[in-house]
C-alpha positions, 0 to 999 in steps of 0.5 A: 318122157320128153313129150311130158316134159315139153308139156310141163314147160309149155304149161309153166310158160303160159302160167308165167305169162298170165302172172308176170304183171304181178311182179311189178307195181300195179293198180286195179280199178273197176267201173260200171256203165249202164243205160235204159233203152226202149225195146224195138223188137217185140216178138208175139205169138199167135195161135190159130186153132179150129177148136177155138172157133168150134169148128166154124172155120178151118185153120186155113180160113183163120189164117187168111182172116188173120193176115187180112187183119194184120195188113189193115193195121200196117203189118208187112206179113211177108216180112214180120210173120213166120210160121213156127209149127203146125199140128193137130189133135183129136176131139171126141164128140157124141156117139163116139166119133172123132174130129181133127182140130188143126193148129198153127203157131205163128211168130209176129214181130212188131216194133213198138207198144202201140203196134202191139196193141193194134195187133191184139185189138185187130185180131180180137175183132176177128175172134182170134184171141190166143195172142201173147208177147213172148219177149222184148229186145233191142235190135242194136244190142251188140253195138250198145254193149260195146259202147258201154264197155268203152264208157266203163273202161274210161271210167276205170281209167279215170279212177285209177289216175285219181288214186295213183296221183293221190299216192304220187304215182302215175298209171302206165300200160293196161295189163289186164281187162275183164268185163261182166255183162248183165243181160237186159231184163224185159221185166217178164221173167222169161214168161210170156204175157198172154193178152185176151179180151181187149177188143171184146171189152172195147166193143161193148163201149164203142160198138164194132169200132175198137178204141184207139190204143193208148199212146203208151210204151213198154218199160225200158230195157236195162243194160249194164256192163262192169269192167275190171282193169289193171294198170301198171304204176310208174 
């Protein structure tokens, strides 16, 4: 019984601490800060499958061809390329036989749209076309969100000061702060963008030399922070 009474007392004290500021004059304001920023971490998937080459090349041969093509466009394969998974499936052929097709899935990280375009073109040139862009991110996201929170709180304070002075008051200490972060939208609705045929289209016009990628960028990511701040009035 004493234990239950102690818990009730502690719960009551906690509730009082949370609502104590409501027993004094206060003002609550809100503000939003947002920004657009270019993604600098583009995650791509590359699938190597013996079935795609109709058995002409093993997955190990495709792997070496891929690494050579990536190196030629300036990719550090030891740093930016990682093996995600590998597997195999069976393909039936004439007279009831079975053939094993091995598959490897890689993740490749690049840092701008031009490099992503170069990668797709280079891989198409060596008959590797199962390439997709899975996501676009900003590597310093946490620092950026902190800066936006600070900016939003400052705006909320300015709003509170203006309203308080209009009523002949001034603001005091901060009593409560909350924030809501709107995740960056990479404009893909979380669905991978599959890009095929870039080099094969270009090769019909430019011969074996792939055209230089257009100097374009991805659409910028939008980050937004909304804060609510309660100040005492004096």
